[in-house]
C-alpha angles and dihedrals in degrees: 000000000000091000091050090049091050091049091051090050090052091051092049090047092054092047091048091049092050091048090049091051091048092051089047091063099036134067126221090279091055092251124135110266119247091234091056091051089048091052092051092047093050091050090050092049089052089046089236094151094169089058090049090051093050091049095048100039097083092054125105114245090251090054091049088053089051089050091057091050092051093054126081117260094250091056099050098079090049089051091050091051092047098053094042109171092022086071090084134155092271090061093046091051092052097048123112111259095245093045093047092049093052092047095047092049089057094053126082116260094246092054091050089048091053090052092047092052090057094049128082112261095256092050092047090051091049089053097046100038093070094057124098116265093256093048090048092054092047092053094043090052090059094052128096111263093249095050091043092053092050094049094044090051090052093047089055090068120084118271114269092017127128089253090063093042100046127094120226091208105099141122119248126170135174119265090237090078124099124224090258092051090052094050091050090048092052091049096047100044114092099189102058121129115275093236129024135148104196141024120231118226115213136186128229091282090054091249115144113250100169149336137241122206114220090239090060092049094052093048098045125087114257095241096060113105116239089235088066098049104033123103108242098190109080140152110247120200117213110229093236096050115124114253091238091059089046090055091050091054092050090050095045097047098032093237127183094190137351137199119248116215132193127229091282093052095252120145109253104158149333136246120213131203094250089066091048093055089061092046094051091050092046096047094045093051092042094057093048092050094045090054088060095041092240096132116218090342091212113151088212093056114114112268096234092053091049092049092049093051096046095041091054092059093040089056090050090050089049088057092051090049089056090054090053090046091053089056090052088049090062089064101040091119092055091047090051090054094046113027092186088076090067090051096050105035096077088059092060095047094041095051090046090052092051092049091048092050091052092052092044093052091051092047095048091049092047090051092047093051095042092244089121113057137152090271096062103027094106092051090049092051092050090047093053091045091056091047091049091047092051094045091045093053092047095046092041092053092049097046092040094052092045093049093049092050099042098043098027093233113121092180091055088050090054092049095051091044091054092044090051091052093048094048093047090053090049091048093051095048096043091044091060102030097051098056092041091051093046090049090053089057091048092250116139104252091203091065104048109018099084093061093054094045094048092048092050096048095044094046096043092042093057094038096049095046098043093038093052090046090057093044091051091052095242091131 
């Protein structure tokens, strides 16, 4: 008993020491402290690699990956050389895509191949797919034939498909086994995946017919056949399915893992929830950034690529601004006669743009999560129309009353109130119709919708306000 108590105290002491070291390097938000980063930088500048190693050694692999991302590009290779064996596969798997790509390109092909052989298939593919064609071939040539065949097969699938995302490390057994046979098989096999939650049951054609969770296997008598205990209903993922749809299925059916099947229905891989967490985060951020025209929005993305992406959409927006300006030009005489029109017209277009952006964001999210489909599109359009009508009446009443009081012109207040209502209705309808239409033509609504919505609300805002002012005889 005394020995057991001493052993427990030693374990608690080690855990307490590790926790203390972790807290030493992290702030209250679990981010690496600036003073720690400064110490590592100074040691690198002085080429004191032993000091760098000692500083980095207590960190978790995910924190080491964060450390690389916080350093400048020209310091990352020196950091990798300094920490040597700490630069393991866990760190590589956690690195940002752009950072990993730059690091891998700076390493010899045989070193990259050694890292790839230690990774799961999906992580190895994610690392190699970003390399140039020549670098890919050089790394593949250094791999074992079995690993090379698996990675080449994955690279043959389209980008962002289940075939690229899946892991080929899974456990599959025939349904003729008993629970005892399966337990013995799992104990005897040396090349099983490191982590798995369920066993796939397949028929003679290697098609999945059911699954067995490990908890079921451990709690079932050895003599029971797998066919009696396995769960026959399962969610199968086609190998060509887009990763966004895969993520939606995991979310909808609360999956931990799922079998991936080829065109013939044969089991070729599995996707696990840890991969899906990254996909959900990536897709959600991607849609938000595409709506603003900011590209990937990754701070580690090369500057020239970022400039090219943003400048493209800024040029497009400049063109739409010219269209709106041409509408204003049609009424320059009216504006010259009543300067207040120039003061008030940006309010109408700006509020319409905000309303359109709100509707657009809701529509794009609904399309991305399959909440908006062909079966409920009409109801969604009517819903947004009622919302736009209500908001337009409320905003029109407020701006109309305020304009009449401040400027002492009731007729001008009526004009801006009517223009506000019209532009809100346009914003609501365009905000829902544009993404739905683009989606019907298999065009990503997150990429192109904002340009159409902004053009419509700016143009209609100016046209409705200035046109009504002229019709009412104000100018």
